[in-house]
N, C-alpha and C positions, 0 to 999 in steps of 0.2 A: 093437217088434221088427222089423217090416217096414221102418221108417225106418232102423234101425241097419244092416240088410243092404243097403239101397239106398245109404247113405253109404259103406259098406265097398266095395261094387262100384264105385262112382264113383271112390273113391280108388285102387283097384287099376288101373282103366282109365287114369286120369290118369298114374299112375306108369309104367305100361307104355308109354304113348305118349311120355312124356318120355324114357324109357330108350331106346326104339327110335330116337328122333331123335338122341340122343347117339352111338349106335353106327352110325348111317347113314353109309355111305361115299359121298362126293360123286362124281358122274359127271364123268369127264374130257371134254374137247372131242371127242376121237376117238370115245368111246362115244356121245355125243350125236349125232354125225354119222352113225354107223352105225345107231343104234336109232330115229332119227326117221323117221316116215312122210312128213313134210313139213317142209321148212326154208324159211323166208321172212323177208322184212323188211316190216314193216307199221307204219302210224301209227295210234295209238288215236284213234277218233272218238267213242267212248261207253264209259263204265264204268257198268254197271248190274247190281246184285245180284252174282251170282257169275261174271259174264261180261264179257268185253271185246269190243268190235267194232272192227275195224281195217280201214283201207284198205290193200290189198295193194300194196306198192311194187315188190317183186321176189320171184319164186320162185327160190330158190337150188338146191333139189333136191326131187324129188317131183313129183306131178301135181296142179295146182290152177289153174283158169282163171277163177275168179270175181273180181270187183273188190274184194269185201269178204269178211271171214272173222270168225266168232264163236268165241272161245276162252275156256275156263274159266280164270279168273284164279287166280294163286297167292295163298293165304291164309297170313298169318304164323302161325308156331308160337312157343312159348315160347323155343326155342333156335335157331330158323331164321327170319330176318326179311329182307324185301325192303329195298332201299336207301331207298325212300320210297313214299308212297302212289301208286297209279296216277294218271296225269294225261293228260287229253285233249291231243293233239298230241305225246305222247311216242312216239318211234320205237323199235321193238324188233326185235332179231334173234331169231327164235323157232325152236326145235327142238320139233316137235309130234308127238304120237302120237294116233291116232284110236281112240276107244272108242265103238263103235256109230256114232251120227251126230255125236258130240261130239269136238271137238279139244281136247286137253289138253297143257299144258306138261310136257315131260319132266323127271324128277328130283323126288324127294321134297322137296328143298329149293328147287325152282324153278330149278335150274341151267340149264334149257332156255330161259331168257329172258335176253337181254343188251341193255343200253342201247346205242343208236346215236345218235351226235351228229356231224354233219358227216361227215368222212371216217374216223371211228374207231368201233370197237366196244369196249365196256367189259366185261371179264369180271369180274363182281363176286365178292366173297369167298364167296358161297354155293357156287360150283363151283370145280373145279380149273382153273388158268390154263394158259397156253401155256408161259410161263417161270416162273410163280409169283412174279412181281415186282409185288406189289400196293402201290399208293400212293393217297393221297387226291387227288381231282380235283374242281375246281369244276364244277358242273352248270349248264346254261343254264336249266333249268326250276325246280329246287328243291334247295337244300342242296348237299351234297357226296356223292361216291360213292367208296367204298374199292374200288379195282379195278385191273386191268391193262389198259392201253390198247393196242389192236392196230389196225393199218391195215385199214379195212373191206374194200377191194378184195382184199387178200392173204388176209384171213380167209375171205371168201366163196369164193374160188377153192380155198383149202386144204381147207375143209370139204366142198365139193362133190366135189373130186378124190379125197379119201381114201376115200370110199364105194366107189370102184371097186377098191380094193386090199385092203380088210380086211373081215372078218366077226367080230363080237364075240359070244362066248358067256359063260357065267358058271359059276363053281364056288363052293360054300359053303366058307368058311374059318372054323374054330372055334379060338379062342385057348385058352391053358391055363386061363384063368379061365372058360371056357364061353361067352364072347361069340361071336357069329357075324355075318358079313356076306357079301355076294356079291362075289367078285373077278373082274374081267374076264379072259377068255381070248381072245386075238386070233389069228386065222388070216390070213396074207397070201396073196392070190391073184395079186399082181403079181410078175413075175420081178425079178431084180436090176437089170436095165437100166431097166425101167419105174419101179421104186422110186427109183432114182437120178435119173431124169428128173423125177419128182414132187418130190423133195427139193430139187432145184436151182432151183426156181421162185421161192422166197423163204425168208426165215428162219422164217416162220410154217409153211410146208409142212414144212420140215426139223424143227421142233420137234414138230409133230403126229406125223410119222413116227417120231421118236425115242421119244415116249411110247408109241405103239402097239408098236414093236419091243421096248421094255422089258417090256411086258405079255406078249409072246411069250416073251422070255427067262426070265421069272419063273414060267412054267408048271411 
């Protein structure tokens, strides 16, 4: 009898996790930018257990002055998978949140990590893109990645800059079928001239602003 109840509880837990993953709403880039405690670019030097060790190449936003950082790695789920296994020398653009003394990648699906190669950032299909134009690209390290390719310099500047103009909160949305998720609510602190100046810097800036402004309009 005990074995029966254990198997039933395990089945319910597994079903619940799979269900929550299917309903999970992916975080947009502007959400990641606002919600991150730290945004940086780093190169993996070690993959051990549940953690990554990276050499910090650049701090894009937030305060961090150490040459290395340890981050909890994303682990694949049944319905949410990374583009490939973690690899030493892989360079990542990371949106991180701090939980006690640990740094964690933002997003249930690992949206807070983006592949960096040369002068580009790849927004893979686990998260919302900038223009949502995903294609297959050859990777230098292993296999292919289904992603949107964005110029790194413009992406860094746009992500850092939008933090000065927005604040993101959340409201629960319940569908007619009883499903629920959290919808972003955006508040703009920049006036019209500052917003226009931000948007004029590049197409990446403009697209991030449009996505955030759409979230304001949908409140």
